C-alpha positions as CSV (number, residue, x, y, z in Angstrom):
1,M,-7.7,-22.6,-14.8
2,D,-11.3,-21.5,-14.6
3,F,-12.2,-19.2,-11.8
4,A,-15.6,-19.1,-10.1
5,F,-15.6,-16.4,-7.5
6,D,-17.0,-17.7,-4.2
7,P,-17.6,-14.8,-1.7
8,R,-17.9,-17.3,1.2
9,K,-14.5,-19.0,0.5
10,R,-11.4,-18.1,2.5
11,Y,-8.6,-17.9,-0.1
12,S,-5.1,-19.1,0.8
13,D,-1.9,-17.2,0.0
14,R,-1.2,-19.9,-2.6
15,E,-4.6,-19.5,-4.3
16,I,-4.2,-15.7,-4.4
17,M,-0.7,-16.0,-5.9
18,E,-2.1,-18.4,-8.6
19,L,-5.0,-16.0,-9.3
20,S,-2.6,-13.1,-9.6
21,R,-0.4,-15.1,-12.0
22,L,-3.4,-15.9,-14.2
23,Y,-5.4,-12.7,-14.3
24,P,-4.3,-9.1,-14.7
25,L,-6.0,-8.0,-11.5
26,R,-4.8,-7.2,-8.0
27,F,-6.1,-9.5,-5.3
28,E,-6.2,-8.8,-1.6
29,R,-7.8,-10.6,1.3
30,N,-9.5,-8.9,4.2
31,A,-9.1,-10.0,7.9
32,A,-12.3,-12.1,7.5
33,G,-10.7,-14.0,4.7
34,R,-12.8,-12.5,1.9
35,L,-11.2,-11.9,-1.5
36,I,-10.9,-8.3,-2.7
37,V,-10.5,-7.8,-6.4
38,A,-9.2,-4.5,-7.9
39,P,-9.1,-4.0,-11.7
40,P,-6.1,-2.3,-13.4
41,T,-6.0,1.4,-13.1
42,G,-6.6,4.0,-15.8
43,M,-3.7,5.9,-17.3
44,D,-4.0,9.0,-15.0
45,T,-3.9,6.9,-11.9
46,G,-1.1,4.7,-13.2
47,E,1.0,7.8,-13.9
48,Q,0.3,9.2,-10.4
49,N,1.2,5.9,-8.8
50,L,4.4,5.8,-10.8
51,S,5.3,9.3,-9.7
52,L,4.8,8.3,-6.0
53,E,6.6,5.0,-6.4
54,G,9.5,6.7,-8.2
55,Q,9.9,9.3,-5.5
56,L,9.9,6.7,-2.7
57,W,12.4,4.5,-4.7
58,E,14.7,7.5,-5.2
59,W,14.6,8.5,-1.6
60,N,15.2,4.9,-0.5
61,R,18.1,4.5,-2.9
62,R,19.7,7.6,-1.5
63,Y,19.3,6.9,2.2
64,G,19.3,3.0,2.2
65,L,17.3,2.8,5.4
66,G,15.0,0.0,4.3
67,K,13.2,-1.5,1.3
68,A,10.6,0.2,-0.9
69,Y,7.8,-1.7,-2.7
70,N,5.2,-1.0,-5.4
71,A,1.6,-1.9,-5.7
72,S,2.3,-5.5,-6.9
73,T,3.7,-6.5,-3.4
74,G,1.4,-8.3,-1.0
75,F,1.9,-8.3,2.8
76,R,0.3,-10.9,5.1
77,L,-0.7,-8.8,8.2
78,P,-1.0,-10.0,11.8
79,D,-4.8,-9.9,11.6
80,G,-4.8,-12.5,8.7
81,S,-5.5,-10.0,5.9
82,M,-3.2,-9.9,2.9
83,L,-3.1,-6.3,1.5
84,S,-1.2,-4.7,-1.3
85,P,-0.7,-0.9,-0.8
86,D,0.0,1.3,-3.8
87,A,3.5,1.9,-2.4
88,S,5.1,0.9,0.9
89,W,8.3,0.8,2.8
90,V,9.8,-1.6,5.4
91,E,12.7,-0.6,7.7
92,R,15.9,-2.5,7.0
93,S,16.2,-4.5,10.2
94,R,12.7,-5.8,9.8
95,W,13.4,-6.9,6.2
96,E,16.6,-8.5,7.2
97,A,14.8,-10.5,9.9
98,L,12.8,-12.3,7.2
99,R,14.0,-15.6,5.8
100,K,14.6,-15.7,2.1
101,E,11.6,-18.0,1.6
102,E,9.4,-15.4,3.4
103,R,10.6,-12.6,1.1
104,A,9.6,-14.7,-2.0
105,K,6.0,-14.9,-0.9
106,F,3.6,-12.5,0.8
107,A,5.8,-11.2,3.6
108,P,4.4,-11.9,7.1
109,L,4.6,-8.4,8.3
110,C,2.9,-5.0,8.0
111,P,5.0,-2.3,6.2
112,D,6.2,0.6,8.4
113,V,4.8,3.1,5.9
114,V,2.0,2.6,3.4
115,F,0.6,4.8,0.6
116,E,-2.8,4.5,-1.0
117,L,-3.8,6.7,-3.9
118,A,-7.5,6.9,-4.5
119,S,-8.5,6.2,-8.1
120,P,-11.7,7.6,-9.5
121,T,-13.5,4.4,-8.7
122,D,-12.2,4.1,-5.1
123,R,-14.5,5.0,-2.2
124,P,-12.6,7.2,0.3
125,G,-14.4,5.6,3.3
126,V,-13.1,2.2,2.3
127,L,-9.6,3.5,1.9
128,R,-9.8,5.3,5.3
129,K,-10.8,1.9,6.9
130,K,-7.9,0.3,5.2
131,M,-5.5,3.0,6.6
132,L,-6.8,2.2,10.1
133,A,-6.3,-1.5,9.5
134,Y,-2.7,-0.9,8.6
135,L,-2.2,1.1,11.8
136,R,-3.8,-1.6,13.9
137,N,-1.4,-4.1,12.3
138,G,1.7,-2.1,13.1
139,A,2.2,0.6,10.4
140,K,3.8,3.8,11.7
141,L,2.5,6.0,8.9
142,G,-0.2,5.7,6.4
143,V,-0.5,8.3,3.5
144,L,-3.9,8.5,1.8
145,I,-4.0,10.6,-1.3
146,L,-7.5,11.7,-2.3
147,V,-6.8,13.0,-5.8
148,R,-10.3,14.2,-6.7
149,K,-10.5,16.2,-3.5
150,K,-6.9,17.3,-3.7
151,V,-6.3,16.2,-0.1
152,V,-3.6,14.2,1.6
153,E,-4.4,12.5,4.9
154,L,-1.5,11.3,7.1
155,Y,-2.4,8.4,9.5
156,R,-0.3,7.9,12.6
157,P,-1.0,6.0,15.8
158,Q,-1.7,9.3,17.5
159,G,-4.3,10.5,14.9
160,V,-5.0,11.7,11.4
161,T,-3.9,15.0,9.9
162,S,-5.4,16.4,6.7
163,F,-3.6,18.6,4.2
164,P,-5.7,20.4,1.5
165,N,-3.8,20.6,-1.8
166,P,-0.3,20.3,-0.5
167,R,2.5,21.1,-2.9
168,T,5.0,19.0,-0.9
169,L,5.0,17.2,2.5
170,E,7.9,15.9,4.6
171,L,7.2,12.5,5.9
172,G,9.6,12.4,8.9
173,P,10.3,11.0,11.4
174,E,9.2,7.8,9.8
175,L,10.9,8.5,6.5
176,P,13.7,11.0,7.4
177,G,14.5,13.5,4.7
178,F,11.7,12.3,2.4
179,K,9.8,15.2,0.9
180,V,7.0,14.1,-1.4
181,N,6.2,16.3,-4.4
182,F,2.4,16.1,-4.5
183,S,2.1,18.8,-7.3
184,E,2.8,16.0,-9.8
185,I,0.3,13.6,-8.3
186,L,-2.6,16.0,-7.5
187,G,-2.2,18.0,-10.7
C-alpha cells in the first residue's frame, strides 16, 4: 500500500489501523480529524517508557482494579480524536462494560489515567494541550513527565500541580497505592 499523506483528509479508525500495521510509526487523530504521526523513540525514551509501563503493570497486577495499557493502545475519545498515551489505565467496570468487539479496536472511551513522557523532540506546550484534551474527555488524572526539565505535572479536573525533580510520587486516589519511582525515569 502506498501512502500519500493528505493533511486535509479525515482518517477513519480502519485507515489508521491499516497504516499502523504497515508502518513502524504511531498514528493518532486529533478532534478535527487530522492525522498526527509520531516516529519511533530513541533508546533513552524507550527505556524510560518501559520503566513507567512496567511500574504501572506491576501495580495493576497486584491490585487488579482495572486494565493497564502501553503506548501501542489507541482510544477513541468522545470528541472524535483517537489518541495513544504512552501508558494508561482504565477502571475495571468501564473495561467490563465494553463489548469484545470494542476491545479489539480503538476502545470508545477515554482512559481514567493517562501518562505522557516527553521525548527530546516533543514540545511541552503540545503535550500540555493533549493533557487538557484528556481531561475534557473524561480522564481523572493525567501525568506529564518532562524529562529534560526534570519536572512531573499532574493534571486533574481541579487543576495542575507541578513537582520539580520528584524521586517518587503517589498517584492516589485515582490509582490507590501506586507510587511511581521517577528516579529511574528522570535520571
